[in-house]
LODOLO-113728 format. One record per residue: x, y, z of N, C-alpha, C in turn; residue number from 0. Coordinates in Angstrom, 1 decimal. Layout:
// residues N
X;Y;Z;X;Y;Z;X;Y;Z;NUM
...
This chain:
// residues 75
-34.0;154.3;-51.7;-33.1;155.1;-50.8;-32.7;156.4;-51.5;0
-32.7;157.4;-50.8;-32.5;158.7;-51.3;-30.9;158.9;-51.5;1
-30.6;160.0;-52.3;-29.2;160.3;-52.6;-28.4;160.6;-51.3;2
-29.0;161.3;-50.4;-28.3;161.7;-49.2;-27.9;160.5;-48.4;3
-28.7;159.5;-48.3;-28.4;158.2;-47.6;-27.3;157.5;-48.3;4
-27.4;157.4;-49.6;-26.3;156.7;-50.3;-25.0;157.4;-50.1;5
-24.9;158.7;-50.0;-23.7;159.4;-49.7;-23.2;159.0;-48.4;6
-24.1;158.9;-47.4;-23.7;158.5;-46.0;-23.1;157.1;-46.0;7
-23.7;156.2;-46.7;-23.2;154.8;-46.8;-21.8;154.8;-47.4;8
-21.6;155.6;-48.4;-20.2;155.7;-49.1;-19.2;156.3;-48.1;9
-19.6;157.3;-47.3;-18.7;157.8;-46.3;-18.4;156.8;-45.2;10
-19.4;156.1;-44.8;-19.2;155.1;-43.8;-18.2;154.0;-44.3;11
-18.4;153.6;-45.5;-17.5;152.6;-46.1;-16.1;153.1;-46.2;12
-15.9;154.4;-46.6;-14.6;155.0;-46.7;-13.9;155.0;-45.4;13
-14.6;155.4;-44.3;-14.1;155.4;-43.0;-13.6;154.1;-42.5;14
-14.4;153.1;-42.8;-14.1;151.7;-42.3;-12.9;151.2;-43.1;15
-12.8;151.5;-44.4;-11.6;151.1;-45.2;-10.4;151.7;-44.6;16
-10.5;153.0;-44.3;-9.3;153.8;-43.8;-8.8;153.2;-42.5;17
-9.8;152.8;-41.6;-9.4;152.2;-40.3;-8.8;150.8;-40.5;18
-9.4;150.1;-41.5;-8.8;148.7;-41.7;-7.4;148.9;-42.2;19
-7.1;149.8;-43.1;-5.7;150.0;-43.5;-4.8;150.6;-42.4;20
-5.4;151.4;-41.6;-4.6;152.0;-40.5;-4.2;150.9;-39.5;21
-5.1;149.9;-39.3;-4.8;148.8;-38.5;-4.0;147.6;-39.2;22
-3.7;147.9;-40.4;-2.9;146.9;-41.3;-3.7;145.6;-41.3;23
-5.0;145.6;-41.6;-5.8;144.4;-41.7;-6.2;144.2;-43.2;24
-6.1;143.0;-43.6;-6.7;142.7;-44.9;-8.2;142.5;-44.7;25
-9.0;142.4;-45.8;-10.4;142.2;-45.7;-10.6;140.8;-45.0;26
-9.8;139.9;-45.3;-10.0;138.5;-44.8;-9.7;138.6;-43.2;27
-8.7;139.3;-42.8;-8.4;139.4;-41.4;-9.5;140.1;-40.6;28
-10.0;141.2;-41.3;-11.1;141.9;-40.6;-12.4;141.0;-40.5;29
-12.6;140.2;-41.5;-13.7;139.3;-41.5;-13.6;138.3;-40.4;30
-12.4;137.8;-40.2;-12.2;136.8;-39.1;-12.4;137.5;-37.7;31
-11.8;138.7;-37.6;-11.9;139.4;-36.3;-13.3;139.9;-35.9;32
-14.0;140.3;-37.0;-15.3;140.9;-36.7;-16.5;139.9;-36.8;33
-16.2;138.7;-37.5;-17.3;137.8;-37.7;-18.3;138.2;-38.8;34
-17.9;139.2;-39.6;-18.7;139.6;-40.7;-18.1;139.1;-42.0;35
-18.9;138.5;-42.9;-18.4;137.9;-44.1;-17.6;138.9;-44.9;36
-16.5;138.4;-45.5;-15.6;139.2;-46.4;-16.4;139.9;-47.5;37
-17.3;139.2;-48.1;-18.0;139.8;-49.3;-18.9;140.9;-48.8;38
-19.5;140.8;-47.6;-20.3;141.9;-47.0;-19.4;143.1;-46.6;39
-18.2;142.8;-46.1;-17.3;143.9;-45.8;-16.9;144.6;-47.1;40
-16.7;143.9;-48.2;-16.4;144.6;-49.4;-17.6;145.5;-49.8;41
-18.8;145.1;-49.6;-20.0;145.9;-49.9;-20.0;147.1;-49.0;42
-19.7;146.9;-47.7;-19.7;148.0;-46.8;-18.7;149.1;-47.2;43
-17.4;148.6;-47.5;-16.4;149.5;-47.9;-16.7;150.3;-49.3;44
-17.4;149.6;-50.1;-17.8;150.3;-51.4;-19.0;151.1;-51.3;45
-19.7;151.1;-50.1;-20.8;151.9;-49.9;-22.1;151.4;-50.5;46
-22.1;150.1;-50.7;-23.3;149.4;-51.3;-24.0;148.5;-50.4;47
-23.6;148.5;-49.1;-24.3;147.6;-48.1;-25.4;148.4;-47.4;48
-26.5;148.5;-48.1;-27.6;149.3;-47.6;-28.3;148.7;-46.4;49
-28.1;147.5;-46.2;-28.8;146.8;-45.0;-27.8;146.8;-43.8;50
-26.9;147.7;-43.7;-25.9;147.8;-42.6;-26.7;147.8;-41.3;51
-26.2;146.9;-40.4;-26.9;146.7;-39.1;-26.1;147.3;-38.0;52
-26.7;147.7;-36.9;-26.0;148.2;-35.7;-25.1;147.2;-35.2;53
-25.5;145.9;-35.3;-24.6;144.8;-34.8;-23.3;144.8;-35.5;54
-23.3;145.1;-36.8;-22.1;145.2;-37.6;-21.2;146.3;-37.1;55
-21.9;147.4;-36.8;-21.1;148.6;-36.3;-20.5;148.3;-34.9;56
-21.2;147.5;-34.1;-20.7;147.1;-32.8;-19.5;146.2;-33.0;57
-19.6;145.3;-33.9;-18.5;144.3;-34.1;-17.2;145.1;-34.7;58
-17.4;146.0;-35.6;-16.3;146.7;-36.1;-15.7;147.7;-35.1;59
-16.5;148.2;-34.3;-16.0;149.1;-33.2;-15.1;148.3;-32.3;60
-15.5;147.1;-32.0;-14.6;146.2;-31.1;-13.3;146.0;-31.7;61
-13.3;145.7;-33.0;-12.0;145.4;-33.8;-11.1;146.6;-33.8;62
-11.7;147.8;-33.9;-11.0;149.0;-34.0;-10.9;149.7;-32.6;63
-10.7;148.9;-31.6;-10.4;149.4;-30.2;-11.4;150.4;-29.7;64
-12.7;150.2;-30.0;-13.7;151.1;-29.5;-13.7;152.5;-30.3;65
-13.1;152.5;-31.4;-13.0;153.8;-32.2;-14.2;154.1;-33.0;66
-15.3;154.3;-32.3;-16.6;154.6;-33.0;-16.5;156.0;-33.7;67
-15.8;156.9;-33.0;-15.7;158.3;-33.5;-15.2;158.3;-35.0;68
-14.1;157.6;-35.2;-13.5;157.5;-36.6;-14.4;156.8;-37.6;69
-15.1;155.8;-37.1;-16.0;155.1;-38.0;-17.1;156.0;-38.5;70
-17.6;156.8;-37.6;-18.7;157.7;-38.0;-18.4;159.1;-38.4;71
-17.1;159.4;-38.5;-16.7;160.8;-38.8;-17.3;161.3;-40.1;72
-17.6;162.5;-40.2;-18.2;163.2;-41.4;-19.6;162.7;-41.7;73
-20.2;161.9;-40.9;-21.6;161.5;-41.1;-22.5;162.5;-40.4;74
């Protein structure tokens, strides 16, 4: 994976963490609401989940009230 893609994954993780905190959710609560394992959410937030799937994006968008714009900002 090239450096540019790694930066984008880091930005995506930062955006998701900011939204999780904005919605006052712990990682465990986000895991329960999204159906995504807590450990994988930690990887997403740290920018090391390089196998991030569109289905995960869809699940997170649902948890964050359809707020895809903020999930993808600066990408």
